[in-house]
C-alpha positions as CSV (number, residue, x, y, z in Angstrom):
1,X,10.4,30.7,16.8
2,X,7.7,31.2,14.7
3,X,8.1,30.8,10.9
4,X,6.1,33.9,10.1
5,X,7.8,36.1,12.7
6,X,11.3,35.5,11.4
7,X,12.9,38.8,9.4
8,X,14.9,38.8,6.5
9,X,17.8,38.5,7.9
10,X,16.5,34.9,9.3
11,X,14.9,33.7,6.0
12,X,18.8,35.0,4.5
13,X,20.3,32.7,7.2
14,X,18.1,30.1,6.2
15,X,19.1,29.9,2.7
16,X,22.3,29.9,3.8
17,X,22.2,27.1,6.1
18,X,20.3,25.1,3.0
19,X,23.0,26.4,0.4
20,X,21.0,28.9,-1.4
21,X,23.0,31.5,0.1
22,X,23.4,33.1,-3.5
23,X,19.7,34.1,-3.7
24,X,19.9,35.7,-0.1
25,X,20.6,39.3,-1.9
26,X,17.9,39.2,-4.8
27,X,14.9,37.7,-2.1
28,X,15.5,39.5,1.0
29,X,17.4,42.5,0.0
30,X,15.8,43.2,-3.2
31,X,12.3,42.1,-2.6
32,X,12.2,41.4,0.9
33,X,11.0,38.4,1.4
34,X,10.7,37.6,5.3
35,X,8.8,34.5,7.2
36,X,5.5,34.7,6.1
37,X,6.4,35.3,2.2
38,X,8.9,33.0,2.2
39,X,5.7,30.6,3.1
40,X,3.7,31.9,0.2
41,X,6.0,31.5,-2.0
42,X,5.3,29.1,-5.3
43,X,7.3,27.5,-8.1
44,X,5.6,30.5,-11.1
45,X,6.5,33.3,-8.1
46,X,9.9,32.1,-8.4
47,X,10.2,32.1,-12.3
48,X,8.1,34.8,-13.3
49,X,9.0,38.3,-13.0
50,X,10.4,40.6,-10.9
51,X,12.5,37.2,-9.2
52,X,13.2,35.7,-12.3
53,X,15.5,32.8,-11.0
54,X,17.6,31.2,-14.4
55,X,18.3,27.9,-12.5
56,X,15.5,25.5,-12.5
57,X,17.1,23.6,-10.7
58,X,17.9,25.8,-7.6
59,X,14.1,26.4,-8.3
60,X,12.6,23.0,-7.6
61,X,14.8,22.2,-4.5
62,X,14.0,25.7,-2.8
63,X,10.4,24.4,-3.2
64,X,10.9,21.6,-1.7
65,X,12.4,22.9,1.2
66,X,9.5,25.0,1.8
67,X,7.7,22.4,1.0
68,X,9.7,20.4,4.1
69,X,8.9,23.7,6.0
70,X,5.0,24.0,5.5
71,X,5.5,20.2,6.4
72,X,7.1,20.4,9.7
73,X,5.1,23.5,10.6
74,X,1.8,21.2,10.2
75,X,3.2,18.8,12.4
76,X,5.1,21.0,15.0
77,X,4.0,24.2,15.4
78,X,7.3,25.9,15.4
79,X,10.4,25.5,14.6
80,X,13.2,25.3,17.8
81,X,16.3,27.8,17.4
82,X,14.5,29.9,14.7
83,X,15.4,27.7,11.6
84,X,13.6,25.1,10.0
85,X,14.8,21.6,9.3
86,X,17.1,21.1,6.4
87,X,16.5,17.2,5.3
88,X,18.9,15.8,7.7
89,X,16.7,17.1,11.1
90,X,15.5,14.6,12.9
91,X,12.3,12.5,12.9
92,X,9.4,14.8,12.8
93,X,6.4,14.1,15.2
94,X,2.7,14.3,14.4
95,X,0.5,15.0,17.6
96,X,-2.4,14.9,15.5
97,X,-2.8,11.7,15.1
98,X,-3.9,8.3,16.2
99,X,-1.2,7.1,19.2
100,X,0.6,10.1,18.3
101,X,2.8,8.2,16.2
102,X,6.4,9.8,14.8
103,X,6.7,9.9,11.0
104,X,8.4,6.2,10.8
105,X,11.3,6.8,8.6
106,X,14.8,6.7,10.1
107,X,16.6,10.4,9.8
108,X,19.4,9.1,7.5
109,X,15.8,8.2,5.1
110,X,14.2,12.1,6.2
111,X,15.3,13.7,2.8
112,X,13.5,11.0,0.9
113,X,10.0,11.3,2.3
114,X,7.4,11.9,-0.2
115,X,5.8,15.9,-0.5
116,X,2.9,15.1,-2.3
117,X,0.5,12.9,-1.0
118,X,-2.9,13.1,-2.7
119,X,-5.5,10.6,-2.2
120,X,-6.0,9.8,-5.6
121,X,-9.2,7.6,-4.6
122,X,-10.0,7.3,-8.3
123,X,-6.6,5.9,-9.0
124,X,-7.5,3.5,-6.0
125,X,-11.1,2.7,-7.6
126,X,-9.1,1.7,-10.6
127,X,-7.4,-0.3,-9.6
128,X,-9.5,-1.9,-7.3
129,X,-11.7,-2.8,-10.4
130,X,-8.2,-3.8,-11.9
131,X,-7.7,-6.5,-9.2
132,X,-11.4,-7.7,-9.1
133,X,-11.0,-8.8,-13.5
134,X,-7.9,-10.1,-13.2
135,X,-10.0,-12.3,-10.1
136,X,-12.0,-13.7,-12.6
137,X,-10.0,-14.1,-15.3
138,X,-7.8,-16.2,-12.7
139,X,-11.3,-18.5,-11.8
140,X,-12.2,-18.6,-15.0
141,X,-8.6,-20.0,-16.4
142,X,-9.0,-22.4,-12.9
143,X,-12.0,-23.7,-15.2
144,X,-10.5,-24.6,-18.4
145,X,-6.7,-25.9,-16.8
146,X,-9.7,-28.5,-14.3
147,X,-10.6,-29.6,-17.8
148,X,-6.8,-30.9,-18.7
149,X,-5.9,-32.3,-15.3
150,X,-3.3,-35.1,-15.9
151,X,-4.7,-38.6,-15.4
152,X,-4.1,-39.5,-11.6
153,X,-3.5,-43.1,-12.9
154,X,-1.6,-42.8,-15.3
155,X,0.4,-39.9,-14.6
156,X,1.3,-39.9,-10.5
157,X,2.6,-37.2,-8.5
158,X,6.0,-35.8,-9.5
159,X,9.2,-36.8,-7.1
160,X,9.6,-33.7,-3.9
161,X,11.8,-34.0,-1.7
162,X,9.9,-32.1,0.3
163,X,6.7,-33.9,0.3
164,X,8.1,-37.3,0.3
165,X,9.4,-36.4,3.8
166,X,6.7,-34.6,5.4
167,X,3.6,-37.0,6.2
168,X,0.3,-35.8,5.0
169,X,-1.6,-34.0,7.7
170,X,-5.6,-34.0,6.8
171,X,-5.9,-30.8,8.5
172,X,-3.2,-28.5,7.6
173,X,-4.7,-26.7,4.3
174,X,-7.4,-25.5,6.8
175,X,-4.7,-23.8,9.2
176,X,-2.8,-22.7,6.2
177,X,-6.2,-20.9,4.9
178,X,-6.9,-19.2,9.3
179,X,-3.0,-18.5,9.1
180,X,-4.2,-15.9,5.6
181,X,-7.6,-14.9,7.2
182,X,-5.1,-13.5,10.2
183,X,-2.7,-11.8,7.9
184,X,-6.0,-10.3,6.1
185,X,-7.7,-8.9,8.9
186,X,-4.2,-7.6,10.3
187,X,-3.6,-6.2,6.9
188,X,-6.5,-4.3,6.8
189,X,-6.5,-3.2,10.4
190,X,-3.0,-1.9,9.4
191,X,-4.3,0.4,6.2
192,X,-7.6,1.3,7.6
193,X,-5.6,3.5,10.2
194,X,-3.2,4.3,7.7
195,X,-3.2,8.3,7.0
196,X,-2.6,7.3,3.1
197,X,-4.5,4.7,2.8
198,X,-5.7,5.2,-0.6
199,X,-2.5,5.1,-1.8
200,X,-1.3,1.6,0.6
201,X,-4.4,-0.2,-1.0
202,X,-3.9,1.2,-4.5
203,X,-0.3,-0.3,-4.3
204,X,-1.7,-3.7,-2.9
205,X,-4.6,-4.0,-5.3
206,X,-2.1,-3.1,-8.3
207,X,0.5,-5.6,-7.1
208,X,-1.7,-8.4,-6.3
209,X,-3.7,-8.2,-9.6
210,X,0.0,-8.4,-11.5
211,X,0.9,-11.3,-9.6
212,X,-2.5,-13.0,-10.2
213,X,-2.2,-11.8,-14.1
214,X,1.2,-14.0,-14.2
215,X,0.1,-17.2,-12.4
216,X,-3.1,-17.5,-15.2
217,X,0.1,-18.3,-17.7
218,X,2.2,-20.3,-15.5
219,X,-1.4,-22.4,-14.8
220,X,-2.7,-21.9,-18.3
221,X,0.6,-23.3,-20.5
222,X,1.9,-26.4,-18.2
223,X,-0.6,-28.8,-16.7
224,X,1.7,-30.2,-13.4
225,X,0.0,-34.1,-12.2
226,X,-2.4,-34.1,-9.2
227,X,0.3,-33.6,-6.3
228,X,-1.2,-36.1,-3.9
229,X,-3.3,-38.7,-4.4
230,X,-5.6,-37.6,-1.3
231,X,-7.0,-34.8,-3.4
232,X,-9.5,-37.3,-5.9
233,X,-8.8,-35.2,-8.9
234,X,-10.3,-35.7,-12.5
235,X,-10.5,-33.6,-15.6
236,X,-14.1,-31.9,-15.6
237,X,-15.4,-30.3,-18.4
238,X,-17.8,-27.8,-17.3
239,X,-19.4,-27.6,-21.1
240,X,-20.3,-24.2,-22.5
241,X,-18.1,-20.6,-21.8
242,X,-21.5,-20.0,-19.7
243,X,-20.8,-22.7,-17.1
244,X,-17.2,-21.9,-16.7
245,X,-18.4,-18.4,-16.1
246,X,-20.8,-19.5,-13.6
247,X,-17.9,-21.6,-11.8
248,X,-16.0,-18.6,-12.2
249,X,-17.9,-16.7,-10.3
250,X,-18.7,-18.8,-7.8
251,X,-14.7,-19.2,-7.3
252,X,-14.8,-15.8,-6.9
253,X,-17.4,-15.7,-4.4
254,X,-16.1,-18.5,-2.4
255,X,-12.3,-16.2,-2.4
256,X,-10.9,-19.7,-3.7
257,X,-10.5,-21.3,-0.2
258,X,-11.8,-25.1,0.7
259,X,-12.9,-23.5,3.8
260,X,-15.9,-21.9,2.0
261,X,-16.4,-24.9,-0.2
262,X,-14.2,-24.2,-3.0
263,X,-12.1,-27.3,-4.6
264,X,-10.3,-26.4,-7.5
265,X,-7.4,-28.7,-9.3
266,X,-5.0,-28.7,-11.6
267,X,-3.6,-25.1,-10.3
268,X,-0.1,-26.1,-9.3
269,X,1.9,-23.7,-10.8
270,X,2.2,-21.1,-8.8
271,X,0.4,-21.7,-4.9
272,X,-2.4,-18.6,-4.3
273,X,-2.0,-19.4,-0.9
274,X,1.3,-18.4,-0.6
275,X,1.0,-15.4,-2.6
276,X,-2.3,-14.0,-0.7
277,X,-0.1,-14.3,2.9
278,X,3.4,-13.2,1.7
279,X,1.6,-10.1,0.1
280,X,-0.5,-9.5,3.1
281,X,2.8,-10.0,5.4
282,X,4.9,-7.7,3.5
283,X,2.5,-4.7,3.2
284,X,1.6,-5.4,7.9
285,X,5.8,-5.0,7.4
286,X,6.1,-1.9,5.5
287,X,3.2,-0.2,6.4
288,X,3.1,-0.7,10.2
289,X,5.3,1.2,12.6
290,X,9.0,0.0,12.7
291,X,8.9,-0.3,16.8
292,X,6.0,-3.4,16.2
293,X,8.6,-5.8,16.5
294,X,6.4,-8.1,17.8
295,X,3.9,-7.7,15.4
296,X,6.6,-8.4,12.0
297,X,7.8,-11.1,14.0
298,X,4.2,-12.6,14.3
299,X,3.5,-12.2,11.1
300,X,6.2,-13.7,9.5
301,X,6.0,-16.5,12.2
302,X,2.4,-17.1,10.7
303,X,3.1,-16.9,6.7
304,X,6.2,-19.6,7.3
305,X,3.8,-21.5,9.2
306,X,1.2,-21.3,6.5
307,X,3.9,-22.0,4.1
308,X,4.6,-25.1,6.2
309,X,0.7,-26.2,6.2
310,X,-0.1,-26.1,2.3
311,X,3.3,-28.6,2.1
312,X,1.8,-30.1,5.2
313,X,-1.4,-31.2,3.9
314,X,0.3,-31.9,0.3
315,X,-1.8,-29.6,-1.9
316,X,1.2,-27.9,-3.9
317,X,4.6,-28.9,-4.7
318,X,7.7,-27.6,-2.9
319,X,8.7,-25.7,-6.5
320,X,4.8,-23.8,-6.3
321,X,5.3,-22.4,-3.0
322,X,9.3,-21.3,-3.3
323,X,8.0,-19.4,-7.2
324,X,5.4,-17.9,-5.3
325,X,7.4,-16.7,-2.7
326,X,10.2,-15.5,-4.8
327,X,7.7,-13.6,-7.5
328,X,5.1,-11.9,-4.8
329,X,8.4,-10.9,-2.6
330,X,10.2,-10.1,-5.2
331,X,7.8,-7.7,-7.1
332,X,6.5,-6.0,-4.0
333,X,10.2,-4.6,-3.3
334,X,11.0,-4.0,-7.2
335,X,7.4,-1.7,-6.9
336,X,8.3,-0.2,-3.7
337,X,11.7,0.5,-4.5
338,X,11.0,2.7,-8.0
339,X,8.4,4.2,-6.4
340,X,10.7,5.0,-2.9
341,X,13.4,6.6,-5.6
342,X,11.7,8.8,-7.8
343,X,15.2,9.5,-9.9
344,X,15.4,6.1,-10.7
345,X,12.1,6.5,-12.9
346,X,12.8,9.6,-14.2
347,X,14.1,10.1,-18.0
348,X,13.7,6.8,-18.3
349,X,11.4,5.6,-21.0
350,X,11.7,2.3,-19.8
351,X,10.0,2.1,-16.7
352,X,6.8,3.5,-18.7
353,X,7.0,1.1,-21.5
354,X,7.5,-2.2,-18.7
355,X,5.8,-0.7,-15.8
356,X,2.7,0.9,-17.5
357,X,0.4,0.4,-14.6
358,X,3.1,1.4,-11.9
359,X,3.9,4.5,-14.1
360,X,0.1,5.8,-13.5
361,X,-0.3,5.2,-10.4
362,X,2.8,6.4,-8.8
363,X,3.0,9.7,-10.8
364,X,2.3,11.8,-8.0
365,X,4.8,10.3,-5.6
366,X,7.5,11.8,-5.1
367,X,9.4,9.5,-2.3
368,X,8.8,7.4,0.5
369,X,5.3,7.2,2.2
370,X,5.9,8.1,5.5
371,X,3.7,5.6,8.1
372,X,1.5,8.1,9.8
373,X,-1.7,7.3,11.2
374,X,-5.7,8.1,12.3
375,X,-9.1,7.2,12.8
376,X,-10.8,7.7,9.4
377,X,-14.1,7.3,11.0
378,X,-15.3,10.7,13.6
379,X,-15.2,9.8,17.2
380,X,-18.4,8.5,19.0
381,X,-18.4,11.7,21.1
382,X,-18.0,14.0,17.8
383,X,-21.3,11.9,16.1
384,X,-23.1,12.5,19.3
385,X,-22.6,16.3,19.5
386,X,-23.4,16.5,15.6
387,X,-27.4,14.6,16.5
388,X,-27.5,17.5,19.5
389,X,-26.4,20.5,17.0
390,X,-29.6,18.9,14.1
391,X,-32.6,21.2,14.2
392,X,-34.8,18.3,14.6
393,X,-33.4,17.2,18.1
394,X,-33.6,21.3,19.8
395,X,-36.7,21.4,22.2
396,X,-38.9,23.8,20.7
397,X,-39.4,27.0,23.3
398,X,-43.3,27.8,23.5
399,X,-44.3,30.7,24.6
400,X,-46.1,30.5,28.3
401,X,-49.9,31.6,27.7
402,X,-51.1,34.0,30.3
403,X,-53.9,32.8,32.8
404,X,-57.0,33.6,32.3
405,X,-58.9,36.4,33.7
């Protein structure tokens, strides 16, 4: 039965089912709220005369249920058995997205799905600016710590139980970077096809920027000895600040990868490569369909192999890799736990003090982001249709001249 064709009795029954039976008479009998009027109700309507509901919590919860009702209509078009789904209803299917994938959340989590998911592109742009500045700062700190690399003859590699047990594999670090490239491409594809791609990318850039900002501090405060004699690292003075900035830009353009010819020393605590591949792995598993078990298993295998290759190449100490994985994974989980549970960040000023950027970026997100997908670019068929409809490409009909007499 179509919601817009609901009678006042149907609306009253829906209100009772969702715990608002005390307002059935006021809304349905006194004000004749039927299905169409129910869908048009706003918070302002409930607050102001002639309705004037007095309980703020009931107003918020009722508007939330109406939003869920609208969301379900937008995805399925009709409500079965004459009633809208409550917060415990089964999964909502979406036939308009690529692959007709379901809203990818278990039943018990449906009540926590976000109802406000504006793209807020300007916030995503700010997150890009933030992570870019942090990467530039990281590259600049790399040039500073390179000046303070301990002398390899005076300070040999520190004892490391893993590095001492694994023989050096010369090509291992390049293999790690190939693992990183694979995960980066997969992560880009997942976020590119995600319906809420701007929000997901904003989270990626915000978390990546914060992790690398912490890395700047750990690299700067303590200089560890070179983990392997094969690295041939020595202190190198870049001279003026402009020389350091020029080197920093060079590192950024090369993405800090040895495959692009970038070689750095002194940046051991903690591993930037481990951070990147771990972050890509976590975002792939979080924002891809839950039923893609093969993809999730593959990304975890690639992540673990990437970590192994870092150690096999003796490019970092084991503690560098362990701390990088721990900080990256914890920050990812903390961020998403706060984002998915609005109750944890409401009325607590400590969240704003300790996570000011999070409070700004997630201010308008009120729950778990559903994994819905779409192709953001117009299809080739639509492009061809637009080309044909263009006035320039329409054939010009010329009048047929009469025969000369």
